[in-house]
BALO-327479 format. One record per atom (N, C-alpha, C): residue number from 0; atom name; x negated, y negated, z. Coordinates in Angstrom, 1 decimal, m for minus. Atoms other than C-alpha are relative to their C-alpha. Example, Ala and Ser with C-alpha at 12.3 -4.5 7.8 and 13.67 -1.06 7.14 Angstrom:
r pos=0	site=N	X=m0.9	Y=1.2	Z=0.0
r pos=0	site=CA	X=m12.3	Y=4.5	Z=7.8
r pos=0	site=C	X=m0.9	Y=m1.2	Z=0.0
r pos=1	site=N	X=0.9	Y=1.1	Z=0.0
r pos=1	site=CA	X=m13.7	Y=1.1	Z=7.1
r pos=1	site=C	X=0.8	Y=m1.1	Z=0.8
END
This chain:
r pos=0	site=N	X=m0.3	Y=m1.1	Z=0.8
r pos=0	site=CA	X=167.2	Y=m91.1	Z=32.4
r pos=0	site=C	X=0.9	Y=1.0	Z=0.9
r pos=1	site=N	X=m0.9	Y=m0.9	Z=m0.8
r pos=1	site=CA	X=170.0	Y=m88.7	Z=33.6
r pos=1	site=C	X=m0.8	Y=1.3	Z=0.4
r pos=2	site=N	X=0.7	Y=m1.3	Z=m0.5
r pos=2	site=CA	X=168.9	Y=m85.7	Z=35.7
r pos=2	site=C	X=0.3	Y=1.2	Z=m0.9
r pos=3	site=N	X=m0.3	Y=m1.2	Z=0.9
r pos=3	site=CA	X=170.6	Y=m83.3	Z=33.3
r pos=3	site=C	X=m1.0	Y=0.0	Z=m1.2
r pos=4	site=N	X=0.9	Y=0.1	Z=1.1
r pos=4	site=CA	X=168.3	Y=m84.6	Z=30.5
r pos=4	site=C	X=m1.4	Y=0.4	Z=0.5
r pos=5	site=N	X=1.3	Y=m0.3	Z=m0.5
r pos=5	site=CA	X=165.2	Y=m84.4	Z=32.7
r pos=5	site=C	X=m0.2	Y=1.4	Z=0.4
r pos=6	site=N	X=0.1	Y=m1.4	Z=m0.3
r pos=6	site=CA	X=166.0	Y=m80.9	Z=33.8
r pos=6	site=C	X=m0.3	Y=0.9	Z=m1.2
r pos=7	site=N	X=0.2	Y=m0.8	Z=1.3
r pos=7	site=CA	X=165.8	Y=m79.7	Z=30.2
r pos=7	site=C	X=m1.3	Y=m0.4	Z=m0.7
r pos=8	site=N	X=1.3	Y=0.4	Z=0.6
r pos=8	site=CA	X=162.5	Y=m81.4	Z=29.5
r pos=8	site=C	X=m1.1	Y=1.0	Z=0.3
r pos=9	site=N	X=1.1	Y=m0.9	Z=m0.3
r pos=9	site=CA	X=159.4	Y=m79.3	Z=29.2
r pos=9	site=C	X=m1.3	Y=m0.7	Z=m0.3
r pos=10	site=N	X=1.4	Y=0.5	Z=0.3
r pos=10	site=CA	X=155.7	Y=m80.1	Z=29.3
r pos=10	site=C	X=m0.6	Y=0.9	Z=m1.0
r pos=11	site=N	X=0.7	Y=m0.8	Z=1.1
r pos=11	site=CA	X=153.9	Y=m79.0	Z=26.2
r pos=11	site=C	X=m1.4	Y=m0.6	Z=m0.1
r pos=12	site=N	X=1.4	Y=0.4	Z=0.1
r pos=12	site=CA	X=150.2	Y=m79.1	Z=26.2
r pos=12	site=C	X=m0.6	Y=0.6	Z=m1.3
r pos=13	site=N	X=0.7	Y=m0.4	Z=1.2
r pos=13	site=CA	X=148.2	Y=m79.0	Z=23.0
r pos=13	site=C	X=m1.5	Y=0.1	Z=0.2
r pos=14	site=N	X=1.5	Y=m0.2	Z=m0.1
r pos=14	site=CA	X=144.7	Y=m77.6	Z=22.9
r pos=14	site=C	X=m0.6	Y=m0.8	Z=m1.1
r pos=15	site=N	X=0.7	Y=0.7	Z=1.1
r pos=15	site=CA	X=142.2	Y=m79.6	Z=20.9
r pos=15	site=C	X=m0.3	Y=0.9	Z=m1.2
r pos=16	site=N	X=0.3	Y=m0.8	Z=1.1
r pos=16	site=CA	X=141.6	Y=m78.4	Z=17.4
r pos=16	site=C	X=m1.4	Y=0.5	Z=0.0
r pos=17	site=N	X=1.4	Y=m0.6	Z=0.1
r pos=17	site=CA	X=138.6	Y=m76.1	Z=16.8
r pos=17	site=C	X=m0.6	Y=m0.6	Z=m1.3
r pos=18	site=N	X=0.6	Y=0.6	Z=1.1
r pos=18	site=CA	X=136.5	Y=m78.3	Z=14.5
r pos=18	site=C	X=m1.4	Y=0.5	Z=m0.2
r pos=19	site=N	X=1.3	Y=m0.5	Z=0.2
r pos=19	site=CA	X=133.5	Y=m76.1	Z=14.4
r pos=19	site=C	X=m0.4	Y=0.0	Z=m1.4
r pos=20	site=N	X=0.3	Y=0.0	Z=1.4
r pos=20	site=CA	X=133.7	Y=m75.7	Z=10.7
r pos=20	site=C	X=0.2	Y=m1.3	Z=m0.8
r pos=21	site=N	X=m0.3	Y=1.3	Z=0.6
r pos=21	site=CA	X=134.8	Y=m79.3	Z=10.0
r pos=21	site=C	X=m1.3	Y=m0.7	Z=m0.5
r pos=22	site=N	X=1.2	Y=0.6	Z=0.4
r pos=22	site=CA	X=131.3	Y=m80.6	Z=9.9
r pos=22	site=C	X=m0.7	Y=0.6	Z=m1.2
r pos=23	site=N	X=0.6	Y=m0.7	Z=1.2
r pos=23	site=CA	X=130.1	Y=m78.0	Z=7.5
r pos=23	site=C	X=0.9	Y=m0.3	Z=m1.3
r pos=24	site=N	X=m0.9	Y=0.3	Z=1.1
r pos=24	site=CA	X=133.2	Y=m78.6	Z=5.3
r pos=24	site=C	X=m0.2	Y=m1.4	Z=m0.5
r pos=25	site=N	X=0.2	Y=1.4	Z=0.4
r pos=25	site=CA	X=132.5	Y=m82.4	Z=5.3
r pos=25	site=C	X=m1.3	Y=m0.1	Z=m0.8
r pos=26	site=N	X=1.2	Y=0.0	Z=0.7
r pos=26	site=CA	X=128.9	Y=m81.8	Z=4.3
r pos=26	site=C	X=0.1	Y=0.6	Z=m1.4
r pos=27	site=N	X=m0.2	Y=m0.7	Z=1.2
r pos=27	site=CA	X=129.9	Y=m79.4	Z=1.6
r pos=27	site=C	X=0.9	Y=m0.8	Z=m1.0
r pos=28	site=N	X=m0.8	Y=0.9	Z=0.8
r pos=28	site=CA	X=132.6	Y=m81.8	Z=0.3
r pos=28	site=C	X=m0.8	Y=m1.1	Z=m0.6
r pos=29	site=N	X=0.9	Y=1.1	Z=0.5
r pos=29	site=CA	X=130.1	Y=m84.6	Z=0.0
r pos=29	site=C	X=m0.9	Y=0.5	Z=m1.0
r pos=30	site=N	X=0.9	Y=m0.6	Z=1.0
r pos=30	site=CA	X=127.6	Y=m82.4	Z=m1.8
r pos=30	site=C	X=0.7	Y=0.3	Z=m1.3
r pos=31	site=N	X=m0.8	Y=m0.3	Z=1.2
r pos=31	site=CA	X=130.3	Y=m81.2	Z=m4.2
r pos=31	site=C	X=0.3	Y=m1.3	Z=m0.8
r pos=32	site=N	X=m0.4	Y=1.3	Z=0.6
r pos=32	site=CA	X=131.4	Y=m84.8	Z=m4.9
r pos=32	site=C	X=m1.2	Y=m0.6	Z=m0.7
r pos=33	site=N	X=1.2	Y=0.5	Z=0.6
r pos=33	site=CA	X=127.8	Y=m85.9	Z=m5.6
r pos=33	site=C	X=m0.4	Y=0.8	Z=m1.2
r pos=34	site=N	X=0.3	Y=m0.9	Z=1.2
r pos=34	site=CA	X=127.2	Y=m82.9	Z=m7.9
r pos=34	site=C	X=0.9	Y=m0.3	Z=m1.2
r pos=35	site=N	X=m1.0	Y=0.2	Z=1.1
r pos=35	site=CA	X=130.4	Y=m83.6	Z=m9.9
r pos=35	site=C	X=m0.3	Y=m1.4	Z=m0.6
r pos=36	site=N	X=0.3	Y=1.3	Z=0.5
r pos=36	site=CA	X=129.4	Y=m87.3	Z=m10.2
r pos=36	site=C	X=m1.3	Y=0.1	Z=m0.9
r pos=37	site=N	X=1.2	Y=m0.1	Z=0.7
r pos=37	site=CA	X=125.9	Y=m86.3	Z=m11.4
r pos=37	site=C	X=0.1	Y=0.9	Z=m1.2
r pos=38	site=N	X=0.0	Y=m1.0	Z=1.1
r pos=38	site=CA	X=126.6	Y=m83.3	Z=m13.6
r pos=38	site=C	X=1.3	Y=0.1	Z=m0.8
r pos=39	site=N	X=m1.2	Y=0.0	Z=0.7
r pos=39	site=CA	X=130.2	Y=m83.9	Z=m14.6
r pos=39	site=C	X=0.9	Y=1.3	Z=0.1
r pos=40	site=N	X=m1.0	Y=m1.1	Z=0.0
r pos=40	site=CA	X=132.8	Y=m81.3	Z=m15.5
r pos=40	site=C	X=m0.6	Y=1.4	Z=0.2
r pos=41	site=N	X=0.7	Y=m1.3	Z=m0.1
r pos=41	site=CA	X=130.3	Y=m78.4	Z=m15.7
r pos=41	site=C	X=m0.2	Y=0.3	Z=1.5
r pos=42	site=N	X=0.2	Y=m0.3	Z=m1.5
r pos=42	site=CA	X=129.5	Y=m78.7	Z=m12.0
r pos=42	site=C	X=1.3	Y=0.2	Z=0.7
r pos=43	site=N	X=m1.4	Y=m0.2	Z=m0.6
r pos=43	site=CA	X=133.2	Y=m79.0	Z=m11.2
r pos=43	site=C	X=0.5	Y=1.4	Z=m0.2
r pos=44	site=N	X=m0.5	Y=m1.3	Z=0.3
r pos=44	site=CA	X=134.1	Y=m75.8	Z=m12.9
r pos=44	site=C	X=m0.9	Y=1.1	Z=0.6
r pos=45	site=N	X=0.9	Y=m1.0	Z=m0.6
r pos=45	site=CA	X=131.0	Y=m73.9	Z=m11.8
r pos=45	site=C	X=0.1	Y=0.1	Z=1.5
r pos=46	site=N	X=m0.1	Y=m0.1	Z=m1.4
r pos=46	site=CA	X=131.3	Y=m74.8	Z=m8.2
r pos=46	site=C	X=1.3	Y=0.4	Z=0.6
r pos=47	site=N	X=m1.3	Y=m0.4	Z=m0.5
r pos=47	site=CA	X=135.0	Y=m74.1	Z=m7.9
r pos=47	site=C	X=0.5	Y=1.3	Z=m0.6
r pos=48	site=N	X=m0.4	Y=m1.2	Z=0.7
r pos=48	site=CA	X=135.0	Y=m70.8	Z=m9.8
r pos=48	site=C	X=0.7	Y=1.0	Z=0.8
r pos=49	site=N	X=m0.7	Y=m1.0	Z=m0.9
r pos=49	site=CA	X=135.9	Y=m68.6	Z=m6.9
r pos=49	site=C	X=0.3	Y=m0.8	Z=1.3
r pos=50	site=N	X=m0.3	Y=0.9	Z=m1.1
r pos=50	site=CA	X=137.7	Y=m70.8	Z=m4.4
r pos=50	site=C	X=1.2	Y=0.6	Z=0.7
r pos=51	site=N	X=m1.1	Y=m0.5	Z=m0.8
r pos=51	site=CA	X=139.8	Y=m69.4	Z=m1.6
r pos=51	site=C	X=0.8	Y=m1.1	Z=0.6
r pos=52	site=N	X=m0.9	Y=1.0	Z=m0.5
r pos=52	site=CA	X=142.8	Y=m71.2	Z=m0.2
r pos=52	site=C	X=m0.5	Y=m0.7	Z=1.2
r pos=53	site=N	X=0.5	Y=0.6	Z=m1.2
r pos=53	site=CA	X=141.3	Y=m71.8	Z=3.2
r pos=53	site=C	X=m1.1	Y=m1.0	Z=m0.2
r pos=54	site=N	X=1.1	Y=0.9	Z=0.3
r pos=54	site=CA	X=138.2	Y=m73.3	Z=1.7
r pos=54	site=C	X=0.5	Y=m1.3	Z=m0.7
r pos=55	site=N	X=m0.6	Y=1.2	Z=0.7
r pos=55	site=CA	X=140.3	Y=m75.6	Z=m0.6
r pos=55	site=C	X=0.7	Y=m0.9	Z=1.0
r pos=56	site=N	X=m0.6	Y=0.8	Z=m1.0
r pos=56	site=CA	X=142.3	Y=m76.7	Z=2.4
r pos=56	site=C	X=m1.0	Y=m0.8	Z=0.8
r pos=57	site=N	X=1.1	Y=0.7	Z=m0.8
r pos=57	site=CA	X=139.1	Y=m77.5	Z=4.4
r pos=57	site=C	X=m0.6	Y=m1.1	Z=m0.8
r pos=58	site=N	X=0.6	Y=1.1	Z=0.9
r pos=58	site=CA	X=137.7	Y=m79.5	Z=1.4
r pos=58	site=C	X=0.9	Y=m1.2	Z=m0.1
r pos=59	site=N	X=m1.0	Y=1.1	Z=0.1
r pos=59	site=CA	X=140.9	Y=m81.5	Z=1.0
r pos=59	site=C	X=0.0	Y=m0.8	Z=1.3
r pos=60	site=N	X=0.0	Y=0.7	Z=m1.3
r pos=60	site=CA	X=140.9	Y=m82.3	Z=4.7
r pos=60	site=C	X=m1.3	Y=m0.8	Z=0.1
r pos=61	site=N	X=1.3	Y=0.7	Z=m0.1
r pos=61	site=CA	X=137.2	Y=m83.3	Z=4.4
r pos=61	site=C	X=0.1	Y=m1.3	Z=m0.8
r pos=62	site=N	X=m0.1	Y=1.2	Z=0.8
r pos=62	site=CA	X=138.0	Y=m85.7	Z=1.6
r pos=62	site=C	X=1.0	Y=m1.0	Z=0.6
r pos=63	site=N	X=m0.9	Y=0.9	Z=m0.7
r pos=63	site=CA	X=140.9	Y=m87.1	Z=3.6
r pos=63	site=C	X=m0.8	Y=m0.7	Z=1.1
r pos=64	site=N	X=0.8	Y=0.6	Z=m1.0
r pos=64	site=CA	X=138.5	Y=m87.7	Z=6.5
r pos=64	site=C	X=m1.1	Y=m1.0	Z=m0.6
r pos=65	site=N	X=0.9	Y=0.9	Z=0.7
r pos=65	site=CA	X=136.0	Y=m89.3	Z=4.1
r pos=65	site=C	X=0.7	Y=m1.3	Z=m0.3
r pos=66	site=N	X=m0.8	Y=1.3	Z=0.3
r pos=66	site=CA	X=138.7	Y=m91.8	Z=3.1
r pos=66	site=C	X=0.2	Y=m0.7	Z=1.3
r pos=67	site=N	X=m0.2	Y=0.7	Z=m1.3
r pos=67	site=CA	X=139.4	Y=m92.5	Z=6.8
r pos=67	site=C	X=m1.3	Y=m0.7	Z=0.4
r pos=68	site=N	X=1.2	Y=0.7	Z=m0.4
r pos=68	site=CA	X=135.7	Y=m93.2	Z=7.4
r pos=68	site=C	X=m0.4	Y=m1.1	Z=m1.0
r pos=69	site=N	X=0.3	Y=1.2	Z=0.9
r pos=69	site=CA	X=135.4	Y=m95.4	Z=4.3
r pos=69	site=C	X=0.9	Y=m1.2	Z=0.4
r pos=70	site=N	X=m0.8	Y=1.1	Z=m0.5
r pos=70	site=CA	X=138.3	Y=m97.5	Z=5.6
r pos=70	site=C	X=m0.6	Y=m0.6	Z=1.3
r pos=71	site=N	X=0.7	Y=0.5	Z=m1.2
r pos=71	site=CA	X=136.5	Y=m97.7	Z=9.0
r pos=71	site=C	X=m1.2	Y=m0.9	Z=m0.4
r pos=72	site=N	X=1.2	Y=0.8	Z=0.4
r pos=72	site=CA	X=133.3	Y=m98.9	Z=7.3
r pos=72	site=C	X=0.4	Y=m1.3	Z=m0.6
r pos=73	site=N	X=m0.4	Y=1.2	Z=0.6
r pos=73	site=CA	X=135.2	Y=m101.4	Z=5.2
r pos=73	site=C	X=0.6	Y=m1.0	Z=1.0
r pos=74	site=N	X=m0.6	Y=0.9	Z=m1.0
r pos=74	site=CA	X=136.9	Y=m102.8	Z=8.3
r pos=74	site=C	X=m1.0	Y=m0.4	Z=1.1
r pos=75	site=N	X=1.1	Y=0.3	Z=m0.9
r pos=75	site=CA	X=133.5	Y=m103.1	Z=10.1
r pos=75	site=C	X=0.3	Y=0.6	Z=1.4
r pos=76	site=N	X=m0.2	Y=m0.7	Z=m1.3
r pos=76	site=CA	X=134.5	Y=m100.6	Z=12.8
r pos=76	site=C	X=m1.3	Y=0.4	Z=0.6
r pos=77	site=N	X=1.3	Y=m0.4	Z=m0.7
r pos=77	site=CA	X=131.9	Y=m99.6	Z=15.4
r pos=77	site=C	X=m0.5	Y=1.3	Z=m0.6
r pos=78	site=N	X=0.5	Y=m1.1	Z=0.6
r pos=78	site=CA	X=129.6	Y=m97.0	Z=14.0
r pos=78	site=C	X=0.2	Y=1.3	Z=0.8
r pos=79	site=N	X=m0.3	Y=m1.2	Z=m0.8
r pos=79	site=CA	X=130.4	Y=m94.6	Z=16.8
r pos=79	site=C	X=1.3	Y=0.7	Z=m0.4
r pos=80	site=N	X=m1.3	Y=m0.6	Z=0.5
r pos=80	site=CA	X=133.9	Y=m94.1	Z=15.2
r pos=80	site=C	X=m0.2	Y=0.7	Z=m1.3
r pos=81	site=N	X=0.2	Y=m0.5	Z=1.4
r pos=81	site=CA	X=132.5	Y=m93.2	Z=11.8
r pos=81	site=C	X=m0.9	Y=1.3	Z=0.1
r pos=82	site=N	X=0.8	Y=m1.3	Z=0.1
r pos=82	site=CA	X=131.3	Y=m89.6	Z=11.1
r pos=82	site=C	X=m0.4	Y=0.1	Z=m1.4
r pos=83	site=N	X=0.4	Y=0.0	Z=1.4
r pos=83	site=CA	X=129.2	Y=m89.9	Z=8.0
r pos=83	site=C	X=m0.1	Y=1.4	Z=m0.6
r pos=84	site=N	X=0.1	Y=m1.3	Z=0.6
r pos=84	site=CA	X=128.7	Y=m86.2	Z=7.6
r pos=84	site=C	X=m1.1	Y=0.2	Z=m1.0
r pos=85	site=N	X=1.1	Y=m0.1	Z=0.9
r pos=85	site=CA	X=125.4	Y=m86.7	Z=5.8
r pos=85	site=C	X=0.1	Y=m1.0	Z=m1.2
r pos=86	site=N	X=m0.2	Y=0.9	Z=1.1
r pos=86	site=CA	X=126.8	Y=m89.4	Z=3.5
r pos=86	site=C	X=m0.4	Y=m1.4	Z=0.4
r pos=87	site=N	X=0.3	Y=1.4	Z=m0.2
r pos=87	site=CA	X=125.6	Y=m93.0	Z=3.1
r pos=87	site=C	X=1.3	Y=m0.8	Z=m0.2
r pos=88	site=N	X=m1.4	Y=0.6	Z=0.2
r pos=88	site=CA	X=129.1	Y=m94.5	Z=3.7
r pos=88	site=C	X=0.0	Y=m1.5	Z=m0.2
r pos=89	site=N	X=0.0	Y=1.4	Z=0.2
r pos=89	site=CA	X=128.0	Y=m98.1	Z=3.7
r pos=89	site=C	X=m0.1	Y=m0.3	Z=m1.5
r pos=90	site=N	X=0.1	Y=0.2	Z=1.4
r pos=90	site=CA	X=126.9	Y=m98.0	Z=0.1
r pos=90	site=C	X=1.2	Y=0.6	Z=m0.8
r pos=91	site=N	X=m1.2	Y=m0.6	Z=0.6
r pos=91	site=CA	X=129.8	Y=m95.7	Z=m0.8
r pos=91	site=C	X=1.2	Y=m0.8	Z=0.1
r pos=92	site=N	X=m1.1	Y=0.8	Z=m0.2
r pos=92	site=CA	X=132.3	Y=m98.0	Z=0.6
r pos=92	site=C	X=0.0	Y=m1.2	Z=m0.9
r pos=93	site=N	X=0.1	Y=1.1	Z=0.9
r pos=93	site=CA	X=131.0	Y=m100.8	Z=m1.6
r pos=93	site=C	X=0.6	Y=0.3	Z=m1.4
r pos=94	site=N	X=m0.5	Y=m0.4	Z=1.3
r pos=94	site=CA	X=132.2	Y=m98.8	Z=m4.7
r pos=94	site=C	X=1.5	Y=0.1	Z=0.0
r pos=95	site=N	X=m1.4	Y=m0.2	Z=m0.1
r pos=95	site=CA	X=135.8	Y=m98.6	Z=m3.4
r pos=95	site=C	X=0.7	Y=m1.2	Z=0.5
r pos=96	site=N	X=m0.9	Y=1.1	Z=m0.6
r pos=96	site=CA	X=138.6	Y=m101.1	Z=m2.9
r pos=96	site=C	X=0.9	Y=0.7	Z=1.0
r pos=97	site=N	X=m0.9	Y=m0.6	Z=m1.0
r pos=97	site=CA	X=141.0	Y=m100.6	Z=0.0
r pos=97	site=C	X=1.2	Y=0.7	Z=m0.7
r pos=98	site=N	X=m1.1	Y=m0.6	Z=0.7
r pos=98	site=CA	X=143.8	Y=m99.9	Z=m2.5
r pos=98	site=C	X=m0.4	Y=1.4	Z=m0.6
r pos=99	site=N	X=0.5	Y=m1.3	Z=0.5
r pos=99	site=CA	X=141.7	Y=m97.1	Z=m4.1
r pos=99	site=C	X=m0.1	Y=1.0	Z=1.1
r pos=100	site=N	X=0.1	Y=m0.9	Z=m1.2
r pos=100	site=CA	X=141.0	Y=m95.6	Z=m0.7
r pos=100	site=C	X=1.4	Y=0.5	Z=0.4
r pos=101	site=N	X=m1.4	Y=m0.4	Z=m0.4
r pos=101	site=CA	X=144.7	Y=m95.6	Z=0.2
r pos=101	site=C	X=0.6	Y=0.9	Z=m1.0
r pos=102	site=N	X=m0.5	Y=m0.9	Z=1.1
r pos=102	site=CA	X=145.6	Y=m94.1	Z=m3.2
r pos=102	site=C	X=m0.6	Y=1.4	Z=0.1
r pos=103	site=N	X=0.6	Y=m1.3	Z=m0.2
r pos=103	site=CA	X=143.1	Y=m91.3	Z=m2.5
r pos=103	site=C	X=0.5	Y=0.7	Z=1.2
r pos=104	site=N	X=m0.7	Y=m0.7	Z=m1.1
r pos=104	site=CA	X=144.6	Y=m90.7	Z=0.9
r pos=104	site=C	X=1.3	Y=0.6	Z=m0.4
r pos=105	site=N	X=m1.2	Y=m0.5	Z=0.5
r pos=105	site=CA	X=147.9	Y=m90.3	Z=m0.8
r pos=105	site=C	X=m0.2	Y=1.3	Z=m0.9
r pos=106	site=N	X=0.3	Y=m1.2	Z=0.8
r pos=106	site=CA	X=146.3	Y=m87.9	Z=m3.3
r pos=106	site=C	X=m0.3	Y=1.2	Z=0.9
r pos=107	site=N	X=0.4	Y=m1.1	Z=m0.9
r pos=107	site=CA	X=144.8	Y=m85.8	Z=m0.5
r pos=107	site=C	X=1.3	Y=0.5	Z=0.7
r pos=108	site=N	X=m1.2	Y=m0.5	Z=m0.7
r pos=108	site=CA	X=148.2	Y=m85.7	Z=1.3
r pos=108	site=C	X=0.8	Y=0.8	Z=m1.0
r pos=109	site=N	X=m0.7	Y=m0.8	Z=1.0
r pos=109	site=CA	X=149.9	Y=m84.5	Z=m1.9
r pos=109	site=C	X=m0.7	Y=1.3	Z=m0.3
r pos=110	site=N	X=0.7	Y=m1.2	Z=0.2
r pos=110	site=CA	X=147.2	Y=m82.0	Z=m2.5
r pos=110	site=C	X=0.2	Y=1.0	Z=1.2
r pos=111	site=N	X=m0.2	Y=m0.9	Z=m1.2
r pos=111	site=CA	X=147.6	Y=m80.6	Z=1.1
r pos=111	site=C	X=1.4	Y=0.6	Z=m0.1
r pos=112	site=N	X=m1.3	Y=m0.5	Z=0.1
r pos=112	site=CA	X=151.3	Y=m80.4	Z=0.6
r pos=112	site=C	X=0.2	Y=1.1	Z=m1.1
r pos=113	site=N	X=0.0	Y=m1.0	Z=1.1
r pos=113	site=CA	X=150.8	Y=m78.6	Z=m2.7
r pos=113	site=C	X=m0.6	Y=1.3	Z=0.4
r pos=114	site=N	X=0.6	Y=m1.2	Z=m0.5
r pos=114	site=CA	X=148.5	Y=m76.1	Z=m1.1
r pos=114	site=C	X=0.9	Y=0.8	Z=0.9
r pos=115	site=N	X=m0.9	Y=m0.6	Z=m0.9
r pos=115	site=CA	X=151.1	Y=m75.4	Z=1.5
r pos=115	site=C	X=1.2	Y=0.7	Z=m0.8
r pos=116	site=N	X=m1.0	Y=m0.6	Z=0.8
r pos=116	site=CA	X=153.6	Y=m74.7	Z=m1.3
r pos=116	site=C	X=m0.5	Y=1.1	Z=m1.0
r pos=117	site=N	X=0.6	Y=m1.1	Z=0.8
r pos=117	site=CA	X=151.3	Y=m72.1	Z=m2.8
r pos=117	site=C	X=m0.5	Y=m0.4	Z=m1.4
r pos=118	site=N	X=0.5	Y=0.4	Z=1.3
r pos=118	site=CA	X=149.9	Y=m74.1	Z=m5.7
r pos=118	site=C	X=m1.4	Y=0.5	Z=m0.1
r pos=119	site=N	X=1.3	Y=m0.5	Z=0.2
r pos=119	site=CA	X=146.7	Y=m72.8	Z=m7.2
r pos=119	site=C	X=m1.1	Y=m0.9	Z=0.7
r pos=120	site=N	X=1.0	Y=0.8	Z=m0.7
r pos=120	site=CA	X=143.8	Y=m73.9	Z=m4.9
r pos=120	site=C	X=m1.1	Y=m0.6	Z=m0.9
r pos=121	site=N	X=1.1	Y=0.5	Z=0.9
r pos=121	site=CA	X=141.2	Y=m74.3	Z=m7.7
r pos=121	site=C	X=0.5	Y=m1.2	Z=m0.8
r pos=122	site=N	X=m0.6	Y=1.1	Z=0.8
r pos=122	site=CA	X=143.5	Y=m76.4	Z=m9.8
r pos=122	site=C	X=0.2	Y=m1.3	Z=0.8
r pos=123	site=N	X=m0.3	Y=1.1	Z=m0.9
r pos=123	site=CA	X=144.5	Y=m78.6	Z=m6.9
r pos=123	site=C	X=m1.3	Y=m0.7	Z=0.4
r pos=124	site=N	X=1.2	Y=0.6	Z=m0.3
r pos=124	site=CA	X=140.9	Y=m79.2	Z=m5.9
r pos=124	site=C	X=m0.7	Y=m0.6	Z=m1.2
r pos=125	site=N	X=0.6	Y=0.6	Z=1.2
r pos=125	site=CA	X=139.8	Y=m79.8	Z=m9.5
r pos=125	site=C	X=0.6	Y=m1.4	Z=m0.2
r pos=126	site=N	X=m0.7	Y=1.3	Z=0.2
r pos=126	site=CA	X=142.4	Y=m82.6	Z=m9.7
r pos=126	site=C	X=m0.5	Y=m1.0	Z=1.0
r pos=127	site=N	X=0.5	Y=0.9	Z=m1.0
r pos=127	site=CA	X=141.3	Y=m84.1	Z=m6.4
r pos=127	site=C	X=m1.4	Y=m0.5	Z=m0.3
r pos=128	site=N	X=1.4	Y=0.3	Z=0.3
r pos=128	site=CA	X=137.6	Y=m84.0	Z=m7.3
r pos=128	site=C	X=m0.1	Y=m0.9	Z=m1.2
r pos=129	site=N	X=0.1	Y=0.8	Z=1.2
r pos=129	site=CA	X=138.1	Y=m85.4	Z=m10.8
r pos=129	site=C	X=0.4	Y=m1.4	Z=0.3
r pos=130	site=N	X=m0.4	Y=1.4	Z=m0.3
r pos=130	site=CA	X=140.0	Y=m88.4	Z=m9.5
r pos=130	site=C	X=m0.9	Y=m0.7	Z=1.0
r pos=131	site=N	X=0.9	Y=0.7	Z=m0.9
r pos=131	site=CA	X=137.6	Y=m89.0	Z=m6.7
r pos=131	site=C	X=m1.3	Y=m0.4	Z=m0.7
r pos=132	site=N	X=1.2	Y=0.4	Z=0.8
r pos=132	site=CA	X=134.6	Y=m88.9	Z=m9.1
r pos=132	site=C	X=0.2	Y=m1.1	Z=m0.9
r pos=133	site=N	X=m0.3	Y=1.1	Z=0.9
r pos=133	site=CA	X=136.3	Y=m91.2	Z=m11.5
r pos=133	site=C	X=0.2	Y=m1.3	Z=0.8
r pos=134	site=N	X=m0.3	Y=1.2	Z=m0.8
r pos=134	site=CA	X=137.4	Y=m93.7	Z=m8.8
r pos=134	site=C	X=m1.3	Y=m0.6	Z=0.5
r pos=135	site=N	X=1.2	Y=0.5	Z=m0.6
r pos=135	site=CA	X=134.0	Y=m94.0	Z=m7.2
r pos=135	site=C	X=m1.2	Y=m0.1	Z=m0.9
r pos=136	site=N	X=1.1	Y=0.1	Z=0.9
r pos=136	site=CA	X=131.9	Y=m94.0	Z=m10.3
r pos=136	site=C	X=m0.4	Y=m1.4	Z=m0.3
END
């Protein structure tokens, strides 16, 4: 590499993300999903009545991570890589096909992008949760 290019390079160090609230968000996301499955639309509307944008983003991220963990379980990855977050992922993974999990990853990505574009957080999460509950039913 030419010296002129190297002289313009900079070292950029990234600090690890603060995931202190990630575990709580994952547990809350799993609880919300099981409530919606058990009680239907009433639980969905009641639980998301007052939803702040930051909380919606954390829940969408938690569902995204749930999909990642479901893929890990389906591929027989070592259990040390899987963070169940209070969920029984082995039985949960049995209800999902790989294509359904990948479609849900796309759904979470689209929801995250929508939240960045200032779409209503409650509506966004209602769509994500209703599709998750239907796919895994």
